[in-house]
C-alpha positions, 0 to 999 in steps of 0.5 A, spaced: 247 701 713 243 695 715 243 692 722 246 687 724 240 681 725 243 678 731 243 684 735 236 685 733 233 677 735 238 680 742 234 686 742 228 683 741 229 678 746 232 683 751 225 687 751 221 680 752 225 680 758 224 687 760 217 686 760 218 679 763 221 684 769 217 689 769 210 684 771 215 681 776 216 688 779 209 689 778 206 683 782 213 682 786 213 675 783 211 671 776 208 665 775 210 659 770 204 662 766 207 668 765 214 665 763 210 661 758 207 667 755 212 671 755 217 664 752 212 660 749 217 655 745 221 655 752 222 648 751 226 649 744 231 654 747 233 652 754 239 657 754 234 663 753 229 660 758 235 660 763 238 667 761 231 670 763 230 665 770 238 669 771 235 676 769 229 675 773 233 672 780 237 679 778 232 684 779 229 680 785 223 678 783 
């Protein structure tokens, strides 16, 4: 059975957000440079960036 390509992309995005949250929890904050490290093309996908910010806020970072 073949995996749904959209689910693979969502899982990859989730893992990036999860790693960013883990970094933020470790440091108790994240910088813009941290965010751009995980999302180097953030300007091209503003929705993804907004979701990352929302996840960080929800995680208390």
